[in-house]
Backbone as JSON, one array per atom type, in Angstrom:
{
  "sequence": "MERVISGVAKFQKEVFPAKQERFTKLADGQNPEVLFITCADSRIDPNLVTQTEPGELFICRNAGNVVPPHSSQTGGMTASIEFAVAALGVSHIVVCGHTDCGAMKGAIAPEKLDGLPHVKEWLSHCRSATEVVRGRHGDLCSDHLDEVTCENVIQQMQHLRTHPAVASGLANGGITLHGWVYNIGSGEVLCLDEETREFKPMEERYRALFGELPEALTSGASGA",
  "N": [[25.77, -7.66, -0.26], [28.13, -5.85, 0.93], [27.24, -3.59, -0.97], [25.52, -2.91, 0.85], [26.06, -2.64, 3.32], [28.04, -0.37, 2.71], [26.62, 1.32, 2.45], [25.12, 2.39, 5.34], [27.34, 3.43, 6.32], [27.47, 5.8, 4.47], [25.55, 6.87, 4.9], [25.55, 7.28, 7.94], [27.95, 9.52, 7.16], [27.09, 11.45, 5.73], [24.04, 12.12, 4.98], [22.96, 11.4, 8.46], [23.97, 13.67, 9.67], [23.48, 15.83, 7.25], [20.33, 16.36, 7.72], [20.31, 16.3, 10.56], [18.41, 17.95, 12.52], [15.89, 17.03, 12.08], [15.95, 14.19, 12.86], [16.0, 14.19, 16.0], [14.35, 14.84, 16.05], [12.24, 13.15, 15.61], [13.63, 11.03, 17.21], [12.23, 11.56, 19.92], [9.48, 10.13, 18.94], [7.28, 9.76, 16.85], [4.66, 11.15, 14.21], [3.27, 10.45, 12.54], [0.62, 11.04, 9.08], [0.35, 9.33, 7.69], [-0.92, 6.24, 6.69], [0.76, 3.01, 5.74], [0.06, 0.93, 2.77], [1.96, -2.02, 1.83], [3.51, -3.97, -1.03], [5.77, -5.59, -0.55], [8.55, -6.36, -1.71], [11.03, -5.78, -4.12], [10.99, -3.85, -5.52], [9.97, -1.28, -4.83], [9.56, 1.24, -2.75], [8.38, 2.75, -0.78], [9.18, 5.69, 1.05], [10.04, 7.08, -1.76], [8.81, 6.46, -4.32], [6.53, 8.79, -3.43], [8.14, 10.82, -2.01], [8.33, 11.26, 0.46], [9.85, 12.04, 4.21], [11.59, 9.89, 6.95], [9.28, 9.45, 9.35], [6.74, 11.19, 7.8], [5.52, 8.71, 7.16], [4.17, 5.74, 8.58], [4.63, 2.61, 7.51], [3.79, -0.51, 6.15], [4.45, -3.62, 4.65], [3.9, -6.34, 2.86], [4.04, -9.59, 1.13], [2.37, -9.04, -1.64], [0.93, -7.1, -0.39], [-1.48, -7.22, 0.76], [-4.14, -7.41, 3.47], [-5.15, -9.23, 6.26], [-8.85, -10.23, 7.05], [-10.26, -9.11, 9.63], [-10.11, -10.36, 12.97], [-10.45, -12.95, 16.19], [-7.43, -14.12, 16.56], [-4.01, -13.01, 16.51], [-2.29, -11.28, 14.96], [0.76, -9.98, 13.05], [0.08, -7.68, 11.15], [-2.84, -6.87, 11.48], [-2.02, -5.87, 14.33], [-0.04, -3.81, 13.43], [-1.67, -3.11, 12.22], [-3.85, -1.66, 13.38], [-2.33, -0.51, 16.05], [-1.16, 2.1, 13.95], [-3.54, 3.03, 14.21], [-5.15, 3.71, 15.66], [-3.64, 4.36, 18.63], [-1.27, 5.46, 17.6], [-2.92, 7.64, 15.75], [-3.57, 7.74, 12.82], [-5.17, 9.32, 9.25], [-4.93, 8.76, 7.79], [-4.83, 5.64, 5.2], [-3.42, 4.1, 2.29], [-3.29, 2.16, 0.44], [-1.63, 0.22, -1.36], [-1.13, -1.53, -4.45], [1.09, -2.78, -6.92], [2.37, -2.64, -10.48], [3.06, -5.69, -11.75], [2.88, -8.01, -10.22], [4.81, -10.55, -8.28], [3.25, -11.55, -6.1], [1.22, -11.63, -6.7], [0.56, -12.81, -9.57], [0.84, -15.25, -8.3], [-1.72, -15.71, -6.83], [-3.07, -15.63, -9.18], [-2.44, -18.35, -9.98], [-1.94, -20.74, -7.81], [-2.03, -23.66, -7.53], [0.56, -23.93, -8.41], [2.51, -22.99, -6.77], [3.24, -24.73, -4.74], [4.63, -26.81, -3.32], [5.53, -23.39, -1.92], [4.06, -23.41, 0.71], [3.36, -21.67, 3.39], [3.13, -19.31, 1.44], [1.05, -19.79, -0.19], [-0.92, -20.01, 1.95], [-1.32, -17.36, 2.62], [-1.72, -15.76, 0.45], [-4.21, -16.49, 0.2], [-6.11, -15.11, 0.99], [-6.03, -13.03, -1.06], [-8.25, -14.36, -2.36], [-10.74, -13.17, -2.93], [-10.17, -11.62, -4.81], [-9.43, -12.76, -6.99], [-11.27, -14.59, -7.55], [-13.3, -12.44, -7.91], [-12.99, -11.3, -10.73], [-12.04, -13.66, -12.21], [-15.0, -14.78, -12.08], [-15.65, -12.06, -13.96], [-14.95, -13.08, -16.49], [-15.19, -15.41, -16.89], [-12.96, -17.63, -16.94], [-9.53, -17.41, -15.45], [-6.13, -16.3, -16.3], [-2.79, -15.27, -16.8], [-3.01, -13.03, -18.31], [-4.34, -11.16, -17.25], [-3.11, -9.93, -15.2], [-2.99, -7.77, -14.3], [-5.86, -6.52, -14.63], [-6.52, -8.28, -12.22], [-4.6, -7.65, -10.1], [-5.03, -4.56, -9.46], [-7.5, -4.77, -8.72], [-6.75, -6.35, -6.53], [-6.37, -4.67, -4.85], [-8.49, -3.21, -4.11], [-10.37, -5.34, -3.18], [-8.87, -5.2, -0.11], [-9.1, -3.2, 0.87], [-11.77, -2.88, 1.75], [-11.08, -5.68, 3.6], [-10.09, -3.92, 5.2], [-12.09, -2.49, 6.15], [-13.0, -4.38, 8.28], [-11.58, -3.69, 10.48], [-12.01, -3.1, 13.61], [-10.46, -0.29, 14.41], [-10.24, 1.05, 12.21], [-12.84, 0.71, 11.43], [-14.17, 2.05, 12.72], [-12.82, 5.03, 12.81], [-13.38, 5.72, 10.14], [-15.94, 5.95, 10.33], [-16.25, 8.09, 11.89], [-15.91, 10.08, 10.38], [-12.51, 10.44, 10.54], [-10.7, 9.17, 9.14], [-9.7, 8.6, 5.81], [-9.88, 6.36, 3.37], [-7.08, 4.89, 0.93], [-7.0, 3.94, -2.36], [-4.0, 2.8, -4.83], [-2.32, 1.74, -7.24], [1.38, 1.28, -8.36], [2.68, 1.72, -11.44], [5.4, 0.64, -12.07], [7.52, 0.55, -14.17], [6.76, 2.75, -15.06], [6.39, 4.65, -13.84], [3.85, 5.85, -12.74], [1.48, 7.01, -10.62], [-1.43, 5.53, -10.66], [-5.35, 5.48, -9.21], [-7.46, 4.77, -7.41], [-11.47, 5.18, -7.88], [-14.07, 4.5, -6.01], [-16.79, 5.85, -6.2], [-16.97, 4.9, -9.25], [-15.21, 2.4, -9.52], [-13.6, 2.22, -10.76], [-9.75, 2.6, -11.65], [-7.61, 5.32, -11.93], [-5.53, 7.63, -13.28], [-2.88, 9.75, -11.33], [-3.22, 12.4, -11.09], [-6.3, 12.9, -12.56], [-8.5, 12.06, -10.03], [-7.42, 13.14, -8.21], [-8.39, 15.97, -8.55], [-10.77, 15.2, -8.29], [-12.07, 14.65, -6.22], [-11.09, 16.79, -4.22], [-10.98, 19.52, -5.57], [-9.41, 20.94, -6.46], [-5.71, 20.51, -7.47], [-3.02, 19.7, -6.31], [-0.22, 21.09, -5.62], [2.08, 20.41, -6.42], [0.84, 18.71, -8.72], [0.09, 19.71, -9.98], [2.12, 21.11, -11.4], [3.52, 18.77, -13.16], [4.24, 16.38, -12.36], [3.97, 12.69, -11.26], [3.91, 11.35, -9.3], [2.89, 10.84, -6.25]],
  "CA": [[25.98, -6.76, 1.41], [29.15, -5.23, 0.62], [26.96, -2.52, -0.81], [24.35, -2.81, 1.88], [26.69, -1.86, 4.49], [28.68, 1.01, 2.62], [25.4, 3.11, 2.6], [24.98, 2.71, 6.35], [27.99, 4.3, 6.45], [27.64, 6.72, 3.95], [24.14, 7.85, 5.63], [26.0, 8.22, 9.22], [28.74, 10.42, 7.51], [26.53, 12.22, 5.38], [23.24, 11.35, 5.47], [22.46, 11.69, 8.9], [24.76, 14.46, 9.33], [21.72, 17.57, 7.36], [18.71, 16.08, 8.56], [20.13, 16.1, 11.89], [17.4, 18.28, 12.75], [14.15, 16.59, 12.02], [16.53, 12.85, 13.76], [16.26, 14.76, 16.78], [13.19, 15.26, 16.62], [12.29, 12.36, 16.1], [14.02, 10.69, 18.32], [11.81, 11.49, 21.14], [8.39, 9.74, 19.23], [6.83, 9.98, 15.52], [3.5, 11.2, 14.75], [2.68, 10.78, 10.79], [-0.63, 11.21, 8.82], [-0.34, 8.2, 6.45], [-0.52, 4.33, 7.24], [1.03, 3.23, 4.11], [0.16, -0.75, 2.72], [2.07, -2.49, 0.01], [3.76, -4.97, -1.26], [7.08, -6.48, 0.0], [8.4, -6.44, -3.3], [12.19, -4.7, -3.69], [11.51, -3.23, -6.88], [8.8, -0.67, -4.39], [10.14, 2.38, -2.42], [7.03, 3.85, -0.57], [9.52, 6.88, 0.26], [10.92, 7.33, -2.87], [7.3, 7.2, -4.94], [6.06, 9.49, -2.36], [8.61, 11.67, -1.84], [7.83, 11.97, 1.69], [10.63, 12.41, 4.79], [11.33, 9.82, 7.64], [8.48, 9.95, 10.14], [5.31, 10.59, 7.55], [4.71, 7.64, 6.64], [3.39, 4.63, 9.18], [4.64, 1.51, 6.64], [3.83, -2.12, 6.56], [5.01, -4.28, 3.78], [3.61, -8.24, 3.03], [3.56, -9.82, 0.01], [0.58, -8.8, -2.36], [-0.48, -5.62, 0.47], [-2.6, -7.8, 1.56], [-5.0, -7.01, 4.34], [-6.3, -10.29, 6.68], [-10.0, -9.45, 7.63], [-10.21, -8.85, 11.28], [-10.37, -11.58, 13.31], [-9.95, -12.85, 16.79], [-6.41, -14.45, 15.55], [-3.85, -11.66, 16.34], [-1.69, -11.33, 13.22], [1.45, -8.24, 12.77], [-0.53, -6.14, 9.89], [-3.88, -6.68, 12.41], [-1.41, -5.28, 15.56], [-0.34, -2.79, 12.75], [-3.11, -1.28, 12.22], [-4.68, -1.56, 15.13], [-0.94, 0.98, 16.61], [-1.16, 3.16, 13.48], [-5.21, 3.69, 14.05], [-5.48, 3.63, 17.81], [-2.36, 4.64, 18.98], [-1.06, 7.14, 16.75], [-4.1, 8.92, 15.1], [-3.27, 7.88, 11.38], [-6.11, 10.6, 9.17], [-5.25, 8.19, 5.88], [-4.68, 4.63, 5.19], [-3.17, 4.47, 1.12], [-2.93, 0.3, -0.24], [-0.46, -0.42, -2.41], [-0.56, -2.21, -5.51], [2.45, -3.16, -8.38], [2.23, -4.12, -11.94], [4.43, -7.01, -12.49], [3.38, -8.18, -8.31], [4.33, -11.28, -8.27], [2.37, -12.0, -5.2], [-0.64, -11.92, -7.0], [0.67, -14.39, -10.15], [0.79, -17.0, -7.5], [-3.09, -15.63, -6.46], [-4.21, -16.12, -10.2], [-2.29, -19.72, -10.4], [-1.94, -21.26, -6.55], [-1.08, -25.17, -7.88], [2.07, -23.14, -8.33], [2.7, -22.48, -5.03], [2.64, -26.44, -3.57], [6.32, -26.12, -3.24], [5.58, -22.67, -1.19], [3.12, -23.46, 1.68], [3.27, -20.14, 4.16], [2.9, -18.44, 1.09], [0.2, -20.39, -0.93], [-1.71, -20.53, 2.6], [-1.09, -16.06, 2.69], [-2.45, -15.85, -0.92], [-5.6, -17.26, 0.06], [-6.75, -13.51, 1.44], [-6.34, -12.54, -2.24], [-8.69, -15.39, -3.26], [-11.73, -12.75, -3.27], [-9.74, -10.42, -6.21], [-9.36, -13.98, -8.36], [-12.98, -14.94, -8.34], [-14.31, -11.52, -9.29], [-12.51, -11.47, -12.07], [-12.6, -14.74, -13.12], [-16.52, -14.33, -13.38], [-15.95, -11.49, -15.69], [-14.39, -13.37, -17.55], [-14.98, -16.89, -17.33], [-11.69, -17.98, -16.75], [-8.25, -16.57, -14.85], [-4.51, -16.46, -16.71], [-1.25, -14.57, -16.55], [-3.47, -12.31, -19.15], [-5.88, -10.86, -16.2], [-2.55, -9.87, -14.0], [-3.5, -6.14, -13.96], [-6.8, -5.88, -12.9], [-6.52, -8.99, -10.23], [-3.7, -6.41, -8.93], [-6.24, -3.87, -9.18], [-8.96, -5.37, -7.99], [-6.67, -7.21, -5.29], [-6.48, -3.25, -3.78], [-9.73, -3.11, -3.78], [-10.96, -6.37, -1.19], [-8.08, -5.77, 0.86], [-9.67, -2.1, 0.73], [-12.86, -3.73, 1.71], [-10.47, -6.36, 4.65], [-9.93, -2.77, 6.16], [-12.92, -2.12, 7.16], [-13.22, -5.36, 8.82], [-10.92, -3.79, 11.35], [-12.83, -2.24, 14.35], [-10.4, 0.58, 14.8], [-10.72, 1.79, 11.28], [-14.15, 0.62, 11.53], [-14.38, 4.1, 14.53], [-12.15, 5.78, 12.5], [-14.38, 5.14, 8.67], [-17.78, 5.94, 10.79], [-16.81, 9.2, 12.61], [-15.25, 10.74, 9.88], [-11.56, 10.37, 10.82], [-10.26, 8.12, 8.14], [-9.82, 8.53, 4.99], [-8.7, 5.58, 2.3], [-6.65, 5.22, -1.14], [-6.41, 3.14, -3.74], [-3.63, 3.52, -5.57], [-1.56, 0.69, -8.03], [2.26, 2.05, -9.24], [3.66, 1.21, -11.89], [7.06, 0.47, -11.63], [7.86, 1.07, -15.64], [6.67, 4.75, -16.06], [6.28, 5.99, -12.44], [2.41, 6.24, -12.94], [0.24, 5.75, -10.23], [-3.02, 5.14, -10.52], [-6.11, 5.63, -8.11], [-9.36, 4.12, -6.87], [-12.92, 6.07, -7.87], [-14.53, 4.35, -5.1], [-17.02, 5.59, -6.82], [-16.82, 4.07, -10.34], [-14.64, 1.69, -8.97], [-12.02, 2.81, -11.72], [-8.11, 3.45, -11.3], [-7.96, 7.23, -12.28], [-4.33, 8.41, -12.96], [-3.5, 10.78, -9.75], [-4.33, 14.31, -11.18], [-7.05, 13.08, -12.57], [-8.41, 11.13, -9.51], [-7.69, 14.1, -6.99], [-8.72, 17.15, -9.11], [-11.97, 15.49, -7.54], [-12.07, 14.7, -5.06], [-10.42, 17.78, -3.48], [-11.74, 20.98, -5.99], [-8.49, 21.81, -6.97], [-4.82, 20.37, -7.33], [-2.16, 19.45, -5.28], [0.84, 21.9, -6.16], [2.81, 19.48, -7.73], [0.7, 17.42, -9.54], [0.07, 21.0, -11.43], [3.46, 21.31, -12.28], [3.45, 17.39, -13.65], [4.7, 15.52, -11.0], [3.07, 11.82, -11.94], [3.44, 10.63, -8.03], [2.25, 11.35, -5.2]],
  "C": [[26.65, -5.93, 1.38], [28.16, -3.31, 0.56], [25.93, -2.06, 0.37], [25.58, -1.13, 3.36], [27.83, -0.51, 3.85], [27.88, 2.11, 2.27], [25.41, 3.65, 3.75], [26.47, 3.97, 5.94], [28.27, 5.8, 5.93], [26.49, 7.46, 4.52], [24.92, 8.12, 6.65], [27.51, 9.35, 8.31], [27.96, 11.2, 7.07], [25.15, 12.93, 5.48], [22.61, 11.87, 6.5], [22.55, 12.58, 9.69], [23.59, 16.33, 9.16], [20.91, 17.33, 7.43], [18.81, 15.62, 10.14], [18.85, 16.14, 13.01], [16.16, 17.15, 12.87], [15.34, 14.97, 13.07], [16.37, 13.26, 14.8], [15.73, 15.06, 17.61], [12.42, 14.1, 17.4], [12.83, 11.04, 16.76], [12.98, 10.59, 19.64], [9.73, 10.47, 20.46], [8.01, 9.5, 17.49], [5.08, 10.66, 15.46], [3.17, 11.67, 12.62], [1.16, 9.97, 10.74], [-0.55, 9.7, 8.16], [0.1, 6.91, 6.95], [-0.43, 3.91, 5.55], [1.51, 1.59, 3.72], [0.82, -0.87, 2.08], [2.65, -3.33, -0.08], [5.1, -4.65, -0.54], [8.78, -6.53, -1.4], [9.73, -5.23, -3.35], [12.43, -3.6, -4.8], [10.48, -1.74, -6.21], [9.59, 0.22, -3.11], [9.06, 3.1, -1.49], [8.14, 5.49, -0.02], [9.77, 7.77, -0.8], [9.47, 7.66, -3.11], [7.01, 8.57, -4.05], [6.79, 10.23, -1.94], [8.55, 12.28, 0.16], [9.48, 11.15, 2.9], [11.02, 11.29, 6.03], [10.05, 9.99, 8.88], [7.05, 10.39, 9.78], [4.72, 9.57, 7.42], [4.37, 5.77, 7.4], [3.8, 3.58, 8.14], [4.76, -0.16, 6.78], [3.42, -2.83, 4.94], [4.71, -5.89, 4.15], [3.68, -8.25, 1.3], [2.27, -9.4, -0.94], [-0.54, -7.65, -1.52], [-1.76, -6.39, 0.52], [-2.78, -7.33, 3.51], [-5.4, -8.43, 4.88], [-7.32, -9.32, 6.94], [-9.78, -9.69, 9.15], [-11.04, -10.14, 11.82], [-9.47, -11.47, 15.35], [-8.05, -13.54, 16.25], [-5.47, -12.61, 15.15], [-2.55, -11.19, 15.01], [-0.34, -10.2, 13.49], [0.72, -7.89, 11.91], [-1.99, -6.59, 11.41], [-3.12, -5.7, 13.84], [-0.35, -4.2, 15.42], [-0.96, -1.74, 12.89], [-3.33, -0.78, 12.8], [-3.61, 0.15, 15.82], [-1.28, 1.98, 15.68], [-2.78, 3.65, 13.35], [-5.16, 4.33, 14.96], [-4.93, 4.2, 18.07], [-1.63, 6.47, 18.37], [-1.26, 8.05, 15.56], [-3.88, 9.71, 13.07], [-4.77, 8.22, 10.22], [-6.44, 9.43, 8.05], [-4.66, 6.54, 5.65], [-4.45, 4.37, 3.55], [-3.13, 3.13, 1.58], [-3.1, 0.7, -1.54], [0.01, -1.33, -3.25], [1.04, -1.92, -6.59], [2.15, -3.25, -9.74], [3.38, -4.82, -11.22], [4.44, -7.94, -10.77], [4.02, -9.86, -9.07], [3.25, -12.81, -7.1], [0.62, -12.48, -5.65], [-0.65, -13.15, -8.33], [0.18, -15.48, -9.47], [-0.83, -16.72, -7.35], [-3.38, -16.26, -7.63], [-3.73, -18.0, -10.55], [-1.41, -20.35, -8.9], [-1.66, -22.4, -6.91], [0.38, -24.42, -8.1], [3.55, -23.15, -7.61], [3.28, -23.88, -3.98], [3.88, -27.12, -2.89], [6.99, -24.84, -2.28], [4.82, -22.66, 0.1], [2.73, -22.45, 2.32], [2.62, -18.79, 2.96], [1.76, -18.29, 0.38], [-1.18, -19.83, 0.32], [-1.93, -18.27, 2.91], [-1.98, -15.57, 1.58], [-3.69, -15.76, -0.83], [-6.2, -15.95, 0.26], [-6.18, -12.5, 0.15], [-7.56, -13.22, -3.23], [-10.6, -14.66, -4.24], [-11.66, -12.15, -4.91], [-9.81, -11.37, -7.14], [-10.56, -14.38, -8.84], [-13.64, -13.75, -8.2], [-14.18, -11.31, -10.18], [-12.18, -12.89, -13.01], [-14.41, -14.41, -13.43], [-16.56, -12.96, -14.1], [-15.63, -11.65, -16.92], [-14.13, -14.97, -18.35], [-13.36, -18.15, -16.41], [-10.68, -17.68, -15.83], [-6.52, -16.91, -15.86], [-3.84, -14.99, -17.12], [-1.9, -13.11, -17.59], [-4.47, -10.85, -17.98], [-4.71, -9.48, -14.91], [-2.9, -8.32, -13.5], [-4.78, -6.39, -13.15], [-6.85, -7.09, -11.48], [-5.58, -7.51, -9.7], [-4.72, -5.34, -8.42], [-7.59, -4.34, -8.76], [-8.63, -6.08, -6.09], [-6.98, -5.92, -4.04], [-7.41, -2.87, -3.06], [-10.47, -4.03, -2.16], [-9.92, -5.56, -0.72], [-8.26, -4.69, 1.28], [-10.87, -2.53, 1.8], [-12.18, -4.46, 3.34], [-10.29, -5.03, 5.73], [-10.68, -3.1, 7.4], [-13.71, -3.16, 7.92], [-12.69, -4.87, 10.27], [-11.31, -2.78, 12.82], [-12.29, -0.36, 14.01], [-10.83, 1.62, 13.46], [-11.63, 2.08, 10.71], [-15.13, 2.0, 11.61], [-13.85, 4.66, 13.35], [-13.74, 6.75, 10.92], [-15.68, 5.82, 9.4], [-17.52, 7.94, 11.22], [-15.83, 10.57, 11.61], [-13.1, 11.43, 10.09], [-10.48, 10.25, 9.91], [-10.1, 8.31, 6.77], [-9.2, 7.5, 4.16], [-8.72, 5.58, 0.93], [-6.41, 3.83, -1.71], [-5.42, 3.22, -4.32], [-3.25, 1.97, -5.9], [-0.27, 1.25, -8.6], [2.64, 1.04, -9.83], [4.87, 1.61, -12.34], [8.55, 1.12, -12.86], [8.16, 2.15, -15.92], [6.33, 4.94, -15.47], [4.86, 6.48, -12.46], [1.87, 5.36, -11.57], [-1.37, 6.09, -9.63], [-4.09, 5.37, -9.48], [-7.65, 5.67, -7.91], [-10.23, 4.9, -7.22], [-13.61, 5.89, -6.64], [-16.28, 4.38, -5.47], [-17.8, 4.22, -8.12], [-16.2, 2.39, -9.91], [-13.54, 1.28, -10.07], [-11.11, 2.83, -10.63], [-8.57, 4.59, -11.9], [-6.1, 7.72, -12.58], [-4.48, 9.79, -11.66], [-4.41, 11.89, -9.96], [-5.38, 14.23, -11.34], [-8.61, 12.59, -11.63], [-8.44, 12.05, -8.18], [-8.08, 15.48, -7.04], [-10.37, 17.01, -8.79], [-12.7, 14.92, -7.16], [-11.34, 15.9, -4.2], [-11.08, 19.16, -4.7], [-10.72, 21.04, -6.83], [-6.78, 20.29, -7.32], [-4.04, 20.84, -6.57], [-1.4, 20.68, -6.32], [1.97, 21.04, -7.15], [2.44, 18.72, -8.52], [0.95, 18.95, -11.2], [1.5, 21.08, -12.26], [3.92, 20.16, -13.07], [4.17, 16.51, -13.29], [3.32, 14.09, -11.74], [2.38, 10.7, -11.13], [2.42, 11.8, -7.21], [2.96, 12.82, -4.53]]
}
């Protein structure tokens, strides 16, 4: 905790003054372009990975980067998604999983979560991912962790489509969905090609999407 407190002091003395103009603008409102949904894992820092500044990402985090399917029951994710899309007008939504995900380990072996009943219930939203992978192999074990992680991103994107504000944005071309998996050990980001359901290196994926590479990728960067 001492490190956290000293970090706040450093922010106030050094970082904030250097970005004073930006924070002054943000004090009156926000206008992010991207809703970034990722895991609550302490090893994931969306702004660091994407090299974005405050105000550029609307970030939602939870165990397993889960998006519950839309229902009449209000929850934090449902409200946040609705706000980001309908009120803030984001035009891109990223669902970002990651390697060595503890939530995905729990989804693979839910019997080990009996002492964590709320976690176990939450990860039931990942069951479609585990069942897809189980169907491919006939069983499910820790060896399938990376595959389940990727499939979970795909399934949570499917859940996103059930949210009315997202469905409307997709129908009128105002929203684009992106599925990513971040490799903690290498820094690589793999991106979903929805036509093939394959996760490809970011450079390859966005070359196909845009026809030309963003400048950062042409210089050899591995992230966004």
